[in-house]
N, C-alpha and C positions, 0 to 999 in steps of 0.2 A: 504494500500500500504506500502511496506517496502522500507526504504532508508538506505543506508550505509553512516554514517557520521564520518569523521575523526576529533577527538578532538585534537586541537593544545595545550591543556593544559597537558593532560596525554600521548599524542602521540599514542593513540589507537583508532581504529575504532569500532563503535558500531552500532547496528541496531535500527532504529526508525520506529515504526509502526504508520502509519497515514499520512495524507496529510501535505505537507510542503509548505510554501510560504516565499518569501524574507521578512526579518525583524522579522520573528517569532523567539521566544526564546525557546530553547529546553535544557534539562538537560542531560549531559553525564551520561550514566548509569554506567560507569567505575569509574569516579572520582568525580562526582557530580557538575562539573563546569557548569555554565550557558553559553550557546553558542547562538549567534545570527546567523541565516541563512542569508548569504550574497549572495548566488546564489543557484538556484535549477537546472538549465540547463546549460551546458550539464551534469554536475554532481553536487551533493550537496557540497557546501562549507560553513563552519561555522567559525566564529571568536569568540574569547573570549569576553564576554559581558563586556563593560567598566563601572566599578563602582569603588568607592574608595576601597583601599585594605582591610580595616577592614570589610566592608560590604561583599566584595567578599569572603573572607575566612570563614566568619561566615555562609553565605549561602551555600558555597561549602561543609563545614564540616557537616552542618545540612542535606543537600541533600544526601551526601554520607552515613551518619549514617542511615537515613530513608530508603534509597534504599537497604541497606545491613542488616537492622534489628539490628543495633548497638545502644548502649546507651553510653553516656559520663559518666566518673567518676568525682570525685570532683576536678580534675586537669584541667578541660576543659578551664577555663579562663586563667590559666597559659600557657597552650599549645597554645591557640589562640594568646595571647600576644607575645609569642616567634615566632610564624609564622609571625605576623605583623612586628615584629622587624627585622626578617631576610629579609622580603620583602623590608623594608626601606634600609637596608644595601646592599643587594645583588640582588634586582630586581625580586625576585620570592619567593614563599612560601616554602622555604626549611625546612625540618624537623628540629625543634629546638633541637632535641636530637642527631643529627648526625653532625659530623664535616665537612664532604665533601659536598659542595654545587654543586651537580651534578644532572642531569635531573632525575635519578632514585630516588632521595631523595626529589623531589617536592611533597608536601602533596596532597593527600595521597600517601605515598611512594610506590615503587614497591612491597615491601614485603606485605604491607597492601592490595594493589590491588590484590595480589596473594593469598589472604585468610589467611595470617599469624594470623590475629586477631581471626579468627574462630578456628585456631589450638591452639593458646596460651592463648586466652582470653583477650588479650590487644595488643595495638600497641607498637612499639619499645620504 
């Protein structure tokens, strides 16, 4: 069975194939966020899985890389530290390389989700 799920992290809908039940955890195929299914009827609703910020961004980045066939370079820990730092300061995982803390720059940023990494070989 196919279900359309709206990810409140990246603000994009994705298709989930399979059965769903309340409390189930699914991974957004767009951004790698872990989402908990909060309702199935009348439509599927999902919320961001509540974990500590460092665990969340580590899982999300690993999921995103795995889903898209990416590998990390030697700067992985530096980038993750920057993401956690921006989360502490601004309340979300804004790209540590960008100055504007806007929704398009929540990691993975819009350019990365739009296959910029595939085109250039690296993220911003």
